[in-house]
C-alpha positions as CSV (number, residue, x, y, z in Angstrom):
1,M,108.6,-15.1,90.0
2,L,106.1,-12.0,90.6
3,R,103.7,-12.9,93.2
4,L,100.3,-11.0,93.5
5,S,99.4,-10.3,97.1
6,G,95.7,-10.7,98.5
7,P,94.8,-7.1,98.1
8,I,96.1,-6.8,94.7
9,L,94.1,-9.9,93.1
10,L,91.1,-8.6,94.9
11,V,91.4,-5.3,93.1
12,L,92.1,-6.9,89.7
13,G,89.0,-9.2,90.3
14,V,86.8,-6.3,90.7
15,A,88.2,-4.4,87.8
16,V,87.4,-7.4,85.6
17,L,83.8,-8.1,87.0
18,G,83.2,-4.4,86.7
19,R,84.0,-4.5,83.0
20,A,82.5,-7.6,82.4
21,V,79.1,-7.0,83.6
22,P,78.4,-3.8,82.3
23,A,74.9,-1.6,82.8
24,A,72.1,-3.5,81.1
25,E,70.5,-0.1,80.2
26,E,73.4,0.9,77.8
27,Y,72.9,-1.7,75.2
28,D,69.7,-2.7,72.8
29,L,70.2,-5.7,70.5
30,E,67.5,-6.3,67.9
31,I,67.3,-9.3,65.5
32,T,65.2,-10.0,62.7
33,N,64.7,-12.7,59.8
34,N,62.7,-12.8,56.5
35,G,60.9,-15.9,57.0
36,P,59.3,-18.1,56.6
37,I,61.1,-19.9,53.4
38,T,60.6,-23.1,51.8
39,T,63.2,-25.9,51.9
40,G,66.3,-25.1,49.6
41,A,65.8,-21.6,49.8
42,Q,67.9,-18.9,51.7
43,A,66.8,-16.5,54.7
44,T,68.5,-13.6,55.8
45,V,68.8,-12.9,59.6
46,H,70.1,-9.5,60.6
47,A,71.2,-8.1,64.1
48,T,71.6,-4.5,65.0
49,L,73.2,-3.1,68.5
50,R,72.0,0.1,69.9
51,I,74.5,2.2,72.1
52,K,72.3,4.4,74.3
53,N,75.6,6.1,75.3
54,N,76.8,7.6,72.1
55,S,80.6,8.2,73.5
56,L,81.2,4.5,73.5
57,A,83.1,3.4,70.4
58,S,81.3,1.4,67.7
59,N,84.3,-0.6,66.3
60,L,85.0,-2.4,69.6
61,Y,82.2,-5.1,69.3
62,H,82.1,-8.5,67.8
63,F,79.0,-10.6,66.8
64,N,78.7,-14.1,67.5
65,W,75.9,-16.3,65.9
66,I,74.4,-19.9,66.8
67,Y,72.4,-21.1,63.8
68,A,72.8,-25.1,63.8
69,P,71.5,-27.3,62.1
70,L,71.0,-24.8,59.6
71,I,73.8,-24.0,56.9
72,L,75.5,-20.7,56.6
73,I,75.7,-19.3,53.1
74,E,77.2,-16.0,54.0
75,K,78.1,-13.8,56.9
76,S,78.8,-10.1,57.0
77,E,79.6,-7.6,59.7
78,R,79.7,-3.8,59.9
79,Q,80.2,-1.5,62.8
80,L,77.2,-2.2,64.9
81,N,75.3,-4.5,62.2
82,S,75.8,-8.1,61.2
83,M,74.1,-10.3,59.1
84,I,73.9,-14.1,57.9
85,N,72.3,-16.0,55.2
86,V,71.4,-19.3,56.1
87,T,69.5,-22.4,54.3
88,G,67.7,-25.4,55.6
89,E,67.1,-28.8,53.9
90,F,64.5,-30.1,56.5
91,P,61.2,-28.3,57.5
92,G,60.7,-27.1,61.1
93,T,61.2,-24.2,63.4
94,F,64.9,-23.3,64.2
95,P,66.2,-20.8,66.6
96,V,68.9,-18.5,65.7
97,S,70.7,-16.5,68.1
98,V,73.5,-13.9,68.6
99,W,75.3,-12.1,71.4
100,V,77.8,-9.4,71.2
101,T,81.1,-8.7,73.2
102,H,83.9,-6.4,73.1
103,R,86.3,-7.1,70.3
104,N,89.5,-7.2,72.3
105,C,88.5,-8.5,76.0
106,W,88.2,-12.4,76.3
107,L,87.5,-12.1,79.7
108,C,84.4,-9.9,79.2
109,R,81.1,-11.3,79.2
110,P,78.5,-10.4,76.4
111,V,77.2,-6.9,76.6
112,A,73.8,-8.0,74.8
113,R,72.2,-11.1,73.3
114,N,69.0,-12.0,71.4
115,V,67.2,-14.6,69.7
116,T,64.9,-15.3,66.7
117,V,62.8,-18.1,65.2
118,L,63.1,-19.1,61.7
119,Q,60.4,-21.0,60.0
120,I,60.9,-23.6,57.5
121,T,58.4,-25.4,55.4
122,E,58.2,-27.8,52.4
123,F,55.6,-25.6,50.7
124,I,55.4,-22.5,48.6
125,T,55.0,-19.7,51.1
126,G,52.8,-16.3,50.5
127,N,49.6,-15.1,51.3
128,L,46.3,-14.1,49.3
129,T,45.3,-10.3,49.5
130,I,41.8,-8.8,48.4
131,A,41.3,-5.5,46.6
132,Q,38.1,-3.7,45.6
133,I,37.7,-1.8,42.4
134,E,36.3,1.5,42.5
135,D,36.4,4.5,39.9
136,S,39.4,2.3,38.2
137,R,41.4,2.4,41.2
138,F,42.1,-0.5,43.4
139,I,41.0,0.2,47.2
140,R,42.1,-2.4,49.7
141,H,39.9,-3.2,52.3
142,G,41.4,-6.4,54.1
143,S,39.0,-9.2,54.0
144,S,35.7,-7.2,53.4
145,S,34.1,-6.5,50.0
146,S,30.9,-4.8,48.6
147,T,28.0,-6.8,46.8
148,G,27.7,-6.0,43.4
149,A,31.5,-4.4,43.1
150,V,34.5,-6.1,41.1
151,T,36.7,-7.8,43.7
152,R,40.5,-8.7,42.7
153,I,42.0,-11.8,44.8
154,S,45.6,-11.7,44.3
155,F,48.6,-14.3,45.5
156,C,51.5,-12.9,46.6
157,L,54.8,-15.0,46.5
158,H,57.1,-14.8,49.4
159,D,60.6,-15.6,47.8
160,P,63.5,-13.5,49.0
161,S,66.1,-15.4,47.7
162,D,64.5,-15.9,44.0
163,Y,64.2,-19.6,44.8
164,F,61.4,-19.8,42.3
165,K,62.8,-17.5,39.4
166,S,62.6,-20.3,37.0
167,A,59.5,-22.1,38.1
168,R,56.0,-22.3,36.4
169,F,53.1,-21.6,38.4
170,V,49.5,-22.9,38.0
171,Y,46.8,-21.5,40.1
172,N,43.5,-23.3,41.0
173,W,40.9,-21.4,42.6
174,D,37.8,-22.1,44.6
175,F,35.4,-19.2,45.2
176,G,33.5,-20.7,48.1
177,D,30.3,-20.4,46.0
178,G,30.7,-23.5,43.6
179,V,32.6,-21.5,41.1
180,Y,36.2,-22.8,40.2
181,Q,38.9,-21.3,38.0
182,I,42.4,-22.2,36.7
183,T,44.7,-19.5,35.9
184,K,48.6,-19.0,34.8
185,E,48.3,-15.4,36.6
186,P,48.4,-15.0,40.1
187,F,45.2,-13.2,40.3
188,V,41.5,-13.4,39.4
189,Y,38.5,-11.0,39.5
190,C,35.3,-12.0,40.7
191,N,31.7,-10.5,41.6
192,Y,29.6,-11.4,44.4
193,S,25.8,-10.6,44.3
194,T,24.8,-11.7,47.7
195,M,25.8,-10.7,51.3
196,G,27.8,-13.2,53.7
197,N,30.9,-14.8,54.4
198,R,32.9,-16.7,51.6
199,T,36.0,-18.6,52.1
200,V,38.4,-18.6,49.1
201,H,40.9,-21.5,48.6
202,L,43.7,-21.7,46.4
203,K,46.4,-24.2,45.5
204,V,49.6,-23.2,43.8
205,I,51.7,-25.6,41.8
206,A,55.3,-24.7,40.8
207,E,57.3,-26.7,38.5
208,W,60.9,-26.3,37.4
209,E,64.1,-28.2,36.1
210,Q,67.4,-28.3,38.0
211,I,70.6,-30.6,37.9
212,G,70.3,-33.3,40.6
213,S,73.0,-33.5,43.2
214,I,73.6,-37.3,42.8
215,I,72.9,-38.1,39.1
216,H,73.8,-34.6,37.7
217,E,71.0,-34.7,35.0
218,K,68.0,-32.4,34.8
219,E,65.2,-33.3,37.0
220,T,61.9,-31.9,37.2
221,M,61.1,-30.3,40.6
222,Q,57.8,-29.5,42.0
223,K,56.3,-27.7,45.1
224,T,52.9,-27.0,46.1
225,G,51.0,-24.4,48.7
226,D,47.5,-24.3,49.7
227,F,46.1,-20.9,51.0
228,T,42.8,-19.9,52.2
229,T,41.3,-16.3,53.1
230,S,38.0,-15.6,54.4
231,L,35.9,-12.6,52.5
232,E,33.0,-10.8,53.9
233,L,30.5,-9.6,51.6
234,L,28.8,-6.2,52.7
235,D,26.1,-3.9,51.1
236,A,27.9,-0.7,50.0
237,V,26.7,2.5,51.9
238,K,24.3,3.5,49.1
239,G,22.5,6.5,50.9
240,I,22.4,9.1,54.0
241,N,19.1,10.5,54.7
242,V,19.1,13.8,57.2
243,V,15.6,13.9,58.8
244,G,14.9,17.0,60.7
245,S,14.3,20.6,60.5
246,R,16.6,23.1,58.5
247,E,16.1,25.9,60.9
248,T,16.5,26.6,64.7
249,H,17.1,29.3,66.9
250,V,19.9,30.4,69.2
251,M,20.3,28.2,72.3
252,E,17.6,25.8,71.1
253,N,18.3,22.2,70.9
254,L,18.2,20.9,67.4
255,S,17.5,17.2,67.0
256,L,18.4,15.2,63.7
257,S,18.1,11.7,62.9
258,L,20.3,10.0,60.0
259,H,19.2,7.1,58.3
260,I,22.0,5.2,56.5
261,N,21.4,2.6,53.8
262,G,24.2,0.1,54.3
263,T,25.5,-2.9,56.2
264,P,26.4,-2.3,59.9
265,P,28.7,-1.9,61.6
266,L,29.1,1.6,60.3
267,S,31.7,4.3,61.3
268,L,29.8,7.7,61.2
269,C,31.8,10.9,61.3
270,W,29.7,14.4,61.9
271,L,30.8,18.0,62.1
272,I,28.8,21.1,61.9
273,K,30.7,24.1,60.6
274,S,29.8,27.7,59.1
275,E,30.6,25.9,55.8
276,C,30.1,22.5,54.2
277,I,33.6,20.6,54.0
278,P,34.9,17.3,53.0
279,L,35.5,15.0,56.1
280,E,39.1,13.5,56.0
281,G,40.8,11.6,58.9
282,E,39.2,11.8,62.4
283,K,38.8,15.6,62.8
284,C,35.2,15.2,63.6
285,H,32.7,13.4,66.1
286,L,33.3,9.8,65.2
287,V,31.0,7.1,66.5
288,V,30.4,3.5,65.5
289,I,26.9,2.1,65.2
290,N,25.5,-1.3,64.7
291,G,22.2,-0.2,63.0
292,S,21.1,2.1,60.3
293,C,19.7,5.1,62.3
294,Y,21.6,7.7,64.4
295,N,20.4,10.6,66.4
296,L,22.2,13.7,67.3
297,S,21.2,17.0,68.7
298,H,23.2,20.4,68.8
299,T,22.6,23.5,70.4
300,F,23.7,26.7,68.5
301,S,25.0,29.9,70.4
302,D,25.4,32.1,67.2
303,A,22.8,33.1,64.6
304,G,24.1,32.5,60.8
305,Q,24.1,29.9,58.3
306,Y,25.6,26.5,59.2
307,C,26.2,23.1,57.4
308,L,26.1,19.6,58.9
309,S,28.7,17.3,57.2
310,V,28.2,13.5,57.4
311,R,30.6,11.0,56.4
312,V,29.6,7.1,56.8
313,E,31.7,4.0,55.9
314,N,31.6,0.4,56.7
315,G,34.8,-1.1,55.6
316,V,34.2,-1.4,51.9
317,T,32.5,2.0,50.7
318,M,32.6,5.4,51.8
319,L,29.7,8.2,51.3
320,Q,29.3,11.7,52.4
321,T,26.4,14.2,52.4
322,Y,25.8,17.6,53.8
323,H,22.7,19.2,55.4
324,E,22.4,23.1,55.6
325,I,21.0,24.9,59.1
326,K,19.7,28.3,59.4
327,V,20.0,29.5,62.9
328,W,17.6,32.6,63.9
329,P,18.2,35.1,66.7
330,T,16.1,34.7,69.7
331,G,12.6,36.0,69.6
332,L,12.6,36.8,66.0
333,Q,9.8,34.2,64.6
334,P,10.4,33.6,60.8
335,A,6.4,33.0,60.4
336,F,5.6,36.1,62.5
337,F,8.4,38.1,60.1
338,V,6.5,36.6,57.0
339,L,3.1,37.7,58.2
340,L,4.3,41.4,59.0
341,C,5.6,41.7,55.9
342,V,2.2,40.2,54.1
343,A,0.1,42.7,56.3
344,L,2.6,45.7,55.4
345,V,1.7,45.0,51.6
346,S,-1.9,44.6,51.8
347,V,-2.0,47.7,53.9
348,M,0.1,49.5,51.0
349,V,-2.2,48.2,48.3
350,G,-5.5,49.1,50.0
351,L,-4.2,52.7,50.4
352,V,-3.4,53.0,46.7
353,L,-6.6,51.7,45.8
354,Y,-8.6,54.1,48.3
355,T,-6.5,56.9,46.9
356,T,-7.4,56.1,43.4
357,F,-11.1,55.7,43.8
358,R,-11.6,58.7,45.8
359,S,-9.5,60.8,43.1
360,N,-12.2,59.5,40.5
361,T,-15.0,60.3,42.8
362,Q,-14.0,64.0,43.2
363,Q,-13.6,64.3,39.7
364,K,-17.0,63.5,38.8
365,D,-18.7,65.7,41.4
366,L,-17.0,68.7,40.1
367,V,-18.7,68.1,36.7
368,E,-21.9,70.5,36.1
369,V,-24.1,70.5,33.0
370,A,-25.8,74.0,32.5
371,D,-28.9,74.7,30.6
372,F,-28.7,77.4,28.4
373,D,-31.8,78.3,26.5
374,F,-30.8,80.4,23.2
375,S,-34.8,80.6,22.2
376,P,-36.1,84.1,21.9
377,L,-37.5,85.9,24.5
378,S,-41.0,85.7,23.7
379,D,-40.7,81.8,24.1
380,K,-39.3,82.0,27.7
381,N,-43.1,81.7,29.3
382,L,-43.3,78.6,27.2
383,S,-39.9,77.3,28.7
384,S,-41.0,78.2,32.3
385,H,-44.2,76.2,32.0
386,S,-42.6,72.9,30.4
387,E,-41.1,71.6,33.8
388,P,-40.9,67.9,32.8
389,G,-38.4,68.9,30.0
390,C,-35.7,70.3,32.3
391,C,-35.5,67.2,33.8
392,Q,-34.9,65.2,30.7
393,I,-31.9,67.8,29.6
394,C,-30.5,68.4,32.9
395,C,-30.9,65.2,35.3
396,R,-28.7,65.9,38.1
397,S,-30.0,69.4,38.4
398,C,-33.6,68.3,38.6
399,F,-33.0,65.7,41.1
400,L,-30.9,67.8,43.4
401,Q,-32.8,71.1,43.3
402,S,-36.3,71.9,43.9
403,P,-38.4,73.4,40.6
404,Q,-38.5,77.1,42.1
405,E,-34.8,77.0,42.4
406,T,-34.3,75.6,39.1
407,A,-36.6,78.2,37.3
408,R,-35.1,81.1,39.3
409,E,-31.8,79.9,38.3
410,S,-32.8,79.7,34.5
411,H,-34.3,83.0,34.8
412,E,-31.0,84.6,35.9
413,L,-29.0,83.0,33.4
414,L,-31.3,84.3,30.6
415,L,-31.6,87.8,31.7
416,S,-27.8,87.9,31.9
417,F,-27.1,86.5,28.5
418,Y,-29.5,88.1,26.2
419,K,-29.8,91.9,25.6
420,P,-33.0,93.9,25.3
421,V,-34.1,93.7,21.6
422,K,-36.0,96.8,20.3
423,M,-39.0,96.1,17.9
424,Y,-39.6,98.7,15.0
425,T,-42.7,98.8,12.9
426,V,-42.7,100.2,9.1
């Protein structure tokens, strides 16, 4: 008979304990279930072991389950994953636990353990969802919708094991505003015209036939479920009005006021760039306001053409607008520039008019009307004595010259024009 001394037993005990208590940070065990389920249906519980040290072998572990008083339908295990299907005949909340041990070590303690809670009810399980229709598309907004828009309220049945695959359903709707409706489809369309909060009630009735476990004859089975959801009706964002100047100067503070037509709270996103761009995501200055007005200010460091892009949404609708801004260099006043241009054009027009008028005046001054007397020389004395007639024929010369100068000039012209004529008598 082999006897072990004290030191040898101590070494073996330390070795076993060292293997039985592994480092906690080496393992992570996750466990989930797809409940809640109704009585008679099946639920799936899934466990996954994660090993932080990849050098450890994955086929040396075993999953141990505790699920009583639930009934086990199926169990499977593969490498670091294990799954069980269970069912329950009674409603309640049942814990399901699992722990993992080394496959070939009966003295080893669990390397990891975890627990989940499965809920079983005697009623139908599911939930209500709300969707708003915009531009022929369904846009989900949780429990909010806009007034005047078509809203779709749908019931989503939770039946992971197809327990109700042969059942017939009837849906009784109460929209919270005195309107009731019964349908065979799990959805309805409604349109609310006033703001406020509404509570939508739905009663679901499911009927099917199955063979009884005692009499072994077909019997009609029925299950019901009551569901409630809150619907918040808000006014859609219908308009964004940007109040403020469209022109500013470099290093000047530009103040703008945004007036929004919509029900708060409002999520406002604004961005100033050299061009107008659609705002997507959160790449902008995002603020939440509880009113209908927001003031913003901005200082430009460079001159040029800019655009203010604004996006506003309130949980049901979204609207976007743009506001163009012209930034002038420092010291250049737009009004002064306009006045300078007007003054320059006025000077040029005046210069053209003055030049045209002066040219016409000079042409008139160069015109002279000469008085040529083609009468015989004997009539010269008569002509010289008729001074008033000269003024009628040549008005400008009479007014500008004296009578003596006029007579002298007329005499010189006559002497140079006529030649002497000799008189002969027969």
